[in-house]
C-alpha positions as CSV (number, residue, x, y, z in Angstrom):
1,M,-3.6,65.3,-1.5
2,P,-4.6,64.2,2.0
3,S,-5.0,60.4,2.5
4,S,-8.6,60.8,3.5
5,L,-9.4,62.4,0.1
6,L,-7.3,59.8,-1.7
7,S,-9.2,57.0,0.0
8,R,-12.5,58.4,-1.3
9,S,-11.3,58.7,-4.9
10,P,-11.9,55.5,-6.9
11,S,-9.0,56.3,-9.3
12,L,-6.4,57.2,-6.6
13,R,-7.5,55.1,-3.6
14,A,-4.4,52.9,-3.5
15,L,-2.2,55.9,-3.0
16,S,-3.8,56.4,0.5
17,H,-1.6,53.4,1.5
18,R,1.7,54.9,2.7
19,D,4.1,52.2,1.5
20,F,2.5,51.9,-1.9
21,A,2.7,55.7,-2.3
22,F,6.5,55.7,-1.6
23,L,7.1,52.8,-4.0
24,W,4.9,54.5,-6.7
25,M,6.8,57.8,-6.5
26,G,10.2,56.2,-6.5
27,T,9.4,54.1,-9.4
28,L,7.9,57.0,-11.3
29,V,11.2,59.0,-11.0
30,S,13.2,56.0,-12.2
31,N,10.8,55.3,-15.1
32,I,11.3,58.9,-16.3
33,G,15.0,58.3,-16.4
34,T,14.5,55.0,-18.2
35,W,12.4,56.5,-20.9
36,M,15.0,59.2,-21.4
37,E,17.5,56.5,-22.0
38,S,15.2,54.5,-24.3
39,V,14.6,57.5,-26.5
40,A,18.3,58.5,-26.6
41,L,19.4,54.9,-27.5
42,G,16.6,54.2,-29.9
43,V,17.4,57.4,-31.9
44,Y,21.1,56.6,-31.7
45,V,20.8,53.1,-33.1
46,T,18.3,54.2,-35.8
47,E,20.6,57.0,-36.9
48,V,23.8,55.0,-36.9
49,T,22.4,51.9,-38.6
50,G,19.5,53.2,-40.6
51,Q,17.7,49.8,-40.4
52,A,14.5,48.9,-38.6
53,G,15.9,45.4,-38.0
54,W,18.8,46.8,-35.9
55,T,16.4,49.0,-33.9
56,G,14.0,46.2,-33.2
57,G,16.8,43.7,-32.5
58,V,18.5,45.9,-29.9
59,A,15.0,46.5,-28.3
60,A,14.4,42.8,-28.3
61,L,17.7,42.0,-26.5
62,A,16.4,43.6,-23.3
63,H,13.8,40.9,-23.2
64,V,16.0,37.8,-24.0
65,P,17.0,37.2,-20.4
66,S,13.4,36.8,-19.3
67,L,13.2,33.5,-21.3
68,I,15.6,32.0,-18.7
69,L,15.5,34.2,-15.6
70,A,11.8,35.1,-15.3
71,P,10.8,32.0,-13.3
72,L,14.0,32.2,-11.3
73,G,13.4,35.9,-10.5
74,G,9.9,35.2,-9.2
75,A,11.0,32.3,-7.0
76,L,13.9,34.4,-5.5
77,A,11.5,37.3,-4.8
78,D,9.2,34.9,-2.9
79,R,12.1,33.4,-1.0
80,F,14.1,36.5,0.2
81,D,13.3,39.8,1.7
82,R,11.7,41.6,-1.2
83,R,12.9,45.1,-0.3
84,A,16.6,44.0,0.1
85,F,16.4,41.8,-3.1
86,M,15.0,44.7,-5.1
87,S,17.5,47.2,-3.7
88,V,20.5,45.1,-4.8
89,C,19.1,44.8,-8.4
90,V,18.4,48.5,-8.6
91,C,22.0,49.3,-7.5
92,L,23.3,47.2,-10.3
93,Q,20.9,48.9,-12.8
94,G,22.3,52.3,-11.7
95,L,25.9,51.0,-12.3
96,L,25.0,50.0,-15.8
97,A,23.4,53.4,-16.5
98,A,26.6,55.0,-15.2
99,L,28.7,52.9,-17.6
100,L,26.6,54.0,-20.5
101,T,27.0,57.6,-19.5
102,V,30.8,57.2,-19.3
103,L,31.0,55.5,-22.7
104,A,28.9,58.2,-24.3
105,A,30.9,61.1,-22.7
106,T,34.2,59.6,-23.9
107,D,32.9,58.9,-27.4
108,Q,33.3,55.1,-26.9
109,L,29.6,54.3,-27.3
110,T,28.9,51.8,-30.1
111,V,25.9,49.8,-31.2
112,P,27.5,46.6,-29.8
113,W,28.0,48.3,-26.4
114,V,24.3,49.3,-26.5
115,A,23.3,45.8,-27.3
116,V,25.4,44.2,-24.5
117,I,24.2,46.7,-21.8
118,S,20.6,46.3,-23.0
119,L,21.0,42.5,-22.5
120,L,22.3,43.0,-18.9
121,N,19.6,45.5,-18.1
122,G,17.0,43.1,-19.4
123,A,18.4,40.5,-16.9
124,L,18.0,42.8,-14.0
125,N,14.6,44.0,-15.1
126,T,13.5,40.4,-15.2
127,L,14.4,40.1,-11.5
128,V,13.0,43.4,-10.4
129,I,9.6,43.5,-12.0
130,P,8.1,40.4,-10.3
131,C,9.4,41.6,-7.0
132,A,7.9,45.0,-7.5
133,T,4.6,43.5,-8.4
134,A,4.6,41.3,-5.4
135,L,5.5,44.3,-3.2
136,T,2.5,46.2,-4.6
137,V,0.2,43.3,-3.9
138,A,1.5,43.0,-0.4
139,V,1.0,46.6,0.7
140,V,-2.5,47.2,-0.6
141,P,-5.7,45.3,0.4
142,S,-7.4,43.1,-2.2
143,E,-10.2,45.5,-2.8
144,D,-7.7,48.1,-4.0
145,L,-5.6,45.7,-6.1
146,H,-7.0,46.6,-9.5
147,N,-6.6,50.3,-8.6
148,A,-3.0,49.8,-7.5
149,L,-2.0,47.9,-10.6
150,S,-3.7,50.6,-12.8
151,L,-1.7,53.2,-10.9
152,D,1.4,51.2,-11.5
153,S,0.7,51.3,-15.2
154,A,-0.1,55.0,-14.9
155,Q,3.2,55.9,-13.4
156,F,5.0,53.8,-16.0
157,N,3.2,55.8,-18.7
158,L,3.7,59.1,-16.9
159,G,7.4,58.2,-17.3
160,R,6.6,57.6,-21.0
161,I,5.1,61.1,-21.2
162,I,7.7,63.1,-19.2
163,G,10.8,61.1,-20.1
164,P,10.7,61.6,-23.9
165,V,9.9,65.3,-23.5
166,L,12.9,65.7,-21.2
167,A,15.0,63.5,-23.5
168,A,14.3,65.8,-26.4
169,L,15.3,68.8,-24.4
170,V,18.4,67.2,-22.9
171,L,19.6,65.7,-26.2
172,T,19.4,69.1,-27.8
173,K,21.3,70.8,-24.9
174,A,23.6,68.1,-23.5
175,G,23.7,65.3,-26.0
176,I,23.2,61.6,-25.4
177,E,25.5,61.6,-22.4
178,G,23.3,64.1,-20.6
179,A,20.2,62.0,-21.0
180,L,22.0,58.9,-19.9
181,F,23.4,60.7,-16.8
182,V,19.9,61.7,-15.7
183,N,18.8,58.1,-15.9
184,A,21.7,57.0,-13.8
185,L,20.7,59.4,-11.1
186,S,17.1,58.4,-11.2
187,F,17.7,55.0,-9.6
188,L,18.5,56.8,-6.3
189,A,14.7,57.6,-6.0
190,V,13.8,53.9,-5.9
191,L,16.4,53.1,-3.2
192,L,15.1,56.0,-1.1
193,A,11.5,54.8,-1.5
194,L,12.4,51.2,-0.5
195,S,14.2,52.5,2.6
196,R,11.1,54.4,3.7
197,M,8.7,51.5,3.4
198,R,7.9,50.1,6.9
199,G,4.9,47.7,6.5
200,T,4.9,43.9,6.1
201,V,5.9,43.3,2.5
202,H,7.3,39.8,2.5
203,V,5.6,36.5,2.5
204,V,8.0,33.8,3.6
205,A,8.2,30.8,1.3
206,P,8.3,27.3,2.8
207,K,11.8,26.7,4.0
208,V,11.8,23.0,3.0
209,E,10.9,23.8,-0.6
210,A,13.8,23.6,-3.1
211,L,14.2,26.5,-5.5
212,W,13.2,24.6,-8.7
213,A,10.4,22.8,-6.9
214,G,9.0,26.3,-6.0
215,I,9.2,27.3,-9.6
216,L,7.4,24.2,-10.8
217,R,4.7,24.8,-8.1
218,G,4.0,28.3,-9.6
219,M,3.8,26.8,-13.1
220,R,1.4,24.1,-12.0
221,L,-0.9,26.6,-10.4
222,A,-0.9,28.7,-13.6
223,W,-1.6,25.7,-15.8
224,A,-4.4,24.4,-13.6
225,D,-6.3,27.6,-13.1
226,P,-8.2,28.4,-16.3
227,G,-8.4,32.1,-15.6
228,I,-4.6,32.5,-15.0
229,A,-3.8,30.3,-18.0
230,L,-6.0,32.3,-20.3
231,A,-4.7,35.6,-19.0
232,L,-1.1,34.5,-19.5
233,G,-1.7,33.2,-23.0
234,S,-3.5,36.4,-23.9
235,A,-0.6,38.5,-22.6
236,G,1.9,36.5,-24.6
237,L,-0.2,37.1,-27.8
238,V,-0.4,40.8,-27.1
239,G,3.3,40.9,-26.6
240,L,3.9,39.2,-30.0
241,L,1.5,41.0,-32.2
242,I,0.7,44.4,-30.6
243,S,3.6,45.4,-28.2
244,P,6.3,45.8,-30.9
245,F,4.9,49.2,-31.6
246,V,6.8,50.4,-28.5
247,G,10.2,49.4,-29.7
248,L,9.5,50.5,-33.3
249,V,8.4,54.0,-32.5
250,P,11.8,55.5,-33.7
251,V,11.5,53.6,-37.0
252,F,8.0,54.9,-37.6
253,A,9.0,58.4,-36.6
254,L,12.2,58.6,-38.6
255,Q,11.6,56.4,-41.6
256,V,7.9,56.6,-42.2
257,L,7.0,60.1,-41.0
258,G,10.4,61.6,-41.9
259,G,10.8,63.1,-38.4
260,D,13.5,63.2,-35.8
261,A,14.1,62.7,-32.1
262,T,11.3,65.3,-31.4
263,T,8.9,63.3,-33.5
264,T,9.8,60.1,-31.5
265,S,9.2,62.0,-28.3
266,L,5.8,63.3,-29.4
267,L,4.6,59.8,-30.3
268,L,5.7,58.3,-27.0
269,T,4.2,61.1,-25.1
270,A,0.8,60.6,-27.0
271,Q,0.8,57.0,-26.0
272,G,1.7,57.7,-22.4
273,T,-1.0,60.4,-22.1
274,G,-3.7,58.0,-23.3
275,A,-2.5,55.4,-20.9
276,V,-2.5,57.7,-17.9
277,I,-6.0,59.0,-18.6
278,A,-7.2,55.4,-18.9
279,A,-5.6,54.5,-15.7
280,L,-7.1,57.4,-13.8
281,G,-10.6,56.8,-15.3
282,S,-10.7,53.0,-15.3
283,G,-11.6,52.6,-11.7
284,A,-15.1,54.2,-12.1
285,I,-15.7,52.3,-15.3
286,V,-14.7,48.9,-13.8
287,A,-17.0,49.6,-10.9
288,R,-19.9,50.1,-13.3
289,V,-19.4,47.5,-16.0
290,G,-17.3,44.9,-14.2
291,R,-13.7,43.8,-14.7
292,R,-14.5,41.0,-17.2
293,A,-16.6,43.1,-19.6
294,F,-14.0,45.9,-19.4
295,L,-11.2,43.6,-20.2
296,E,-13.0,41.9,-23.1
297,T,-13.8,45.2,-24.7
298,G,-10.1,46.2,-24.4
299,L,-9.0,42.9,-26.1
300,L,-11.3,43.7,-29.0
301,L,-10.2,47.3,-29.4
302,V,-6.4,47.0,-29.0
303,G,-5.9,45.3,-32.4
304,L,-8.0,47.8,-34.2
305,S,-6.4,50.8,-32.5
306,S,-2.9,49.4,-33.2
307,A,-3.7,49.0,-36.9
308,A,-5.1,52.5,-37.1
309,Y,-1.8,53.9,-35.7
310,W,0.4,52.0,-38.1
311,L,-1.8,53.1,-41.1
312,S,-1.8,56.8,-40.0
313,P,-0.9,59.0,-43.0
314,T,0.3,62.0,-41.0
315,L,1.8,62.9,-37.7
316,P,-1.4,64.4,-36.2
317,V,-3.4,61.3,-37.2
318,A,-0.7,59.1,-35.7
319,L,-0.7,61.1,-32.5
320,G,-4.4,60.6,-32.1
321,A,-4.3,56.9,-32.9
322,L,-1.4,56.4,-30.5
323,F,-3.3,58.2,-27.8
324,I,-6.2,55.7,-28.1
325,L,-3.8,52.8,-28.4
326,G,-2.1,53.8,-25.2
327,A,-5.3,53.9,-23.3
328,V,-6.6,50.5,-24.6
329,Y,-3.2,48.9,-24.2
330,L,-3.1,49.8,-20.5
331,V,-6.6,48.5,-20.0
332,V,-5.6,45.1,-21.5
333,F,-2.4,44.6,-19.6
334,T,-3.8,45.9,-16.3
335,G,-6.8,43.6,-16.6
336,L,-4.8,40.5,-17.5
337,K,-2.3,41.2,-14.7
338,T,-5.1,41.7,-12.2
339,V,-6.7,38.4,-13.2
340,C,-3.4,36.6,-12.5
341,Q,-2.7,38.2,-9.1
342,A,-6.2,38.1,-7.8
343,R,-6.4,34.3,-8.4
344,T,-3.0,33.5,-6.9
345,P,-2.1,32.7,-3.3
346,P,0.2,35.4,-1.7
347,E,3.2,33.0,-1.4
348,L,3.1,32.4,-5.2
349,Q,2.4,35.9,-6.4
350,A,5.9,36.8,-7.5
351,R,6.2,33.5,-9.3
352,V,3.0,34.0,-11.3
353,S,4.0,37.6,-12.0
354,S,7.3,36.2,-13.4
355,L,5.4,33.9,-15.7
356,F,3.4,36.8,-16.9
357,L,6.6,38.7,-17.6
358,L,8.2,35.7,-19.3
359,L,5.4,35.3,-21.8
360,V,5.0,39.0,-22.5
361,N,8.7,39.5,-23.0
362,A,9.1,36.3,-25.1
363,G,6.2,37.5,-27.4
364,Y,7.6,41.0,-27.6
365,M,11.2,39.8,-28.3
366,L,10.0,37.7,-31.2
367,G,7.6,40.3,-32.4
368,V,9.7,43.4,-32.3
369,W,12.7,41.7,-34.0
370,G,10.6,39.8,-36.5
371,Q,8.4,42.7,-37.5
372,G,11.5,44.9,-37.7
373,V,13.3,42.5,-40.0
374,L,10.2,41.9,-42.2
375,S,9.6,45.6,-42.3
376,D,13.1,46.2,-43.9
377,H,12.0,43.8,-46.7
378,V,8.3,44.4,-47.1
379,G,7.7,47.8,-45.5
380,V,6.8,48.9,-42.0
381,R,3.0,49.5,-42.5
382,P,2.0,46.2,-44.1
383,I,3.8,44.1,-41.5
384,T,2.8,45.9,-38.4
385,A,-0.7,46.7,-39.3
386,G,-1.1,43.1,-40.5
387,A,0.0,41.8,-37.1
388,A,-2.5,44.1,-35.4
389,L,-5.4,42.9,-37.6
390,L,-4.4,39.3,-37.0
391,F,-4.7,39.8,-33.3
392,F,-8.2,41.4,-33.7
393,G,-9.2,38.4,-35.9
394,I,-8.0,35.9,-33.2
395,V,-10.1,37.6,-30.5
396,V,-13.2,37.8,-32.7
397,L,-12.8,34.1,-33.7
398,T,-12.3,33.0,-30.0
399,R,-15.4,34.9,-29.0
400,A,-17.4,33.3,-31.8
401,L,-16.2,29.7,-31.3
402,R,-15.8,29.6,-27.5
403,P,-18.1,32.3,-26.1
404,R,-17.9,30.8,-22.6
405,G,-14.1,30.5,-22.6
406,L,-13.6,34.2,-21.7
407,A,-15.7,33.7,-18.6
408,A,-12.5,32.4,-17.0
409,L,-11.2,36.0,-17.0
410,G,-13.6,36.9,-14.3
411,T,-12.0,37.5,-10.9
């Protein structure tokens, strides 16, 4: 689509900026490969162990490094050339994907190997994500920021749609090693995109500022700004109570619905489809009702839609509920991330983005492992649906007791 037409479309306007378009396309290809790997490994761990606790635990390992590395990753991304920094991390991710492929092809893959490599991948993701967010903010004007972050979420969820479908096909034809090999190749797309970017994408951090002093400066800003603090806290709570549905999709598909890898793929595709549609349509809605009202509505609906998914009696009902959850989930996270980035000075954006990642991952890690273990003892539906309804109750109670508190989410 010509850039002139893109600039007139409220849903695609950010893609009219050349550097953002390159970054968006490269990351999309990589995310397709990543979701192929996620489906393949999730099904593998569930089939080998037969326990939700193991599936949730392995999924949680990818988020453990963020508890230590997230603030460091943001500070480094603000200190060094962001394209070079991200390129090094992506190369290392490609090497880990290649190692998984070799292990699977030689019948040496085990659950401990999957756990170790998931941990290492999590460390690299913790460094890459704040850098990628800061790159996005740097290459689009402020009026297109919400649209750019929505499109970032859209490409992530396009990967969630395409990746599981391709994974189901490749797993059938070429086995787990085939899916892992495609993921290893997909990292080349990010490297190509970074090499083609030519705009100003780096804000130089003060030379005299020590690394840890820079980290603390980002934390002080987040604590002092009521909007950023509320957005970060909300993101952590979503990660704890709602986000575990992502890592536990194989458990729901195999153990509750009695399905297989194809069922897992269908569920992930339904969520991704809802998210993409929400991303493409949210620009017009935000322009009409405002960011704050849109975000508040999403916070109310995400708990209810999550509970509806977990209580779904059949696959068709689950697909419909997950489609809605995918849409609302995107609205919530895009809105919270936009609040954080819009209220942050350019030289601190990667650091605040890393704090966002830290809290989301910490919540998700505890939630997906804890809900998985409790589900093995109590049952999947009571635990997961109960967590979703608890989140809904917290939002309702906050609105009732502190009706003016959410005003800080305005940007």
